[in-house]
C-alpha positions as CSV (number, residue, x, y, z in Angstrom):
1,M,0.0,0.0,0.0
2,D,1.2,3.5,-0.8
3,Y,0.4,6.7,1.2
4,D,0.2,10.3,0.1
5,L,1.9,13.1,2.1
6,Y,0.6,16.6,2.4
7,I,2.4,19.5,3.9
8,N,1.0,22.8,5.1
9,P,3.5,25.5,3.8
10,K,2.6,27.7,6.8
11,K,3.6,24.8,9.2
12,P,6.2,22.8,7.2
13,S,7.3,20.9,10.3
14,V,4.1,18.8,10.3
15,G,2.9,16.5,7.5
16,I,-0.3,14.5,7.1
17,Y,-0.3,11.0,5.5
18,V,-3.4,9.4,3.9
19,R,-4.0,6.4,1.7
20,K,-2.9,7.1,-1.8
21,G,-5.7,8.9,-3.7
22,A,-7.8,9.6,-0.6
23,G,-7.2,13.3,-0.5
24,L,-8.1,15.4,2.5
25,P,-11.9,15.6,2.3
26,D,-12.4,15.7,6.1
27,L,-10.1,18.6,6.9
28,A,-11.8,21.9,7.3
29,D,-8.5,23.6,6.2
30,A,-7.7,21.1,3.3
31,K,-7.0,24.0,0.9
32,D,-4.0,24.9,3.1
33,W,-2.3,21.6,2.5
34,V,-0.2,20.8,-0.6
35,F,0.5,17.3,-2.0
36,D,4.2,16.5,-1.4
37,G,4.6,13.0,-2.8
38,T,3.8,9.3,-2.2
39,S,5.6,6.9,0.0
40,A,5.5,3.1,0.1
41,Q,4.4,1.4,3.3
42,A,7.9,0.0,3.8
43,N,9.3,3.5,4.0
44,L,7.1,4.6,6.9
45,P,7.3,3.6,10.6
46,P,4.9,0.7,11.4
47,Q,3.1,2.8,14.1
48,L,2.3,5.5,11.6
49,V,0.9,3.0,9.1
50,K,-1.3,1.6,11.9
51,E,-2.6,5.1,12.7
52,I,-3.4,5.8,9.0
53,E,-5.3,2.5,8.7
54,A,-7.2,3.1,11.9
55,N,-8.1,6.8,11.4
56,G,-7.8,7.4,7.7
57,H,-4.9,9.8,8.3
58,A,-1.9,10.4,10.5
59,F,0.1,13.5,11.4
60,R,3.9,13.3,11.4
61,N,6.6,15.6,12.7
62,M,8.7,16.3,9.6
63,D,11.7,17.8,11.5
């Protein structure tokens, strides 16, 4: 499974991952987030993948 990363240019230290192609339909401020690429599951920490699968998204500290 692949996951899309979105970054908020106003807060670049935080990213949000969602399933590939899911977009950000549930975020009130979705227009503030910019697509930043796709990552394979193998490239993400297992706990982050579990959170995405459970919640549909996961925030990650990008620092």
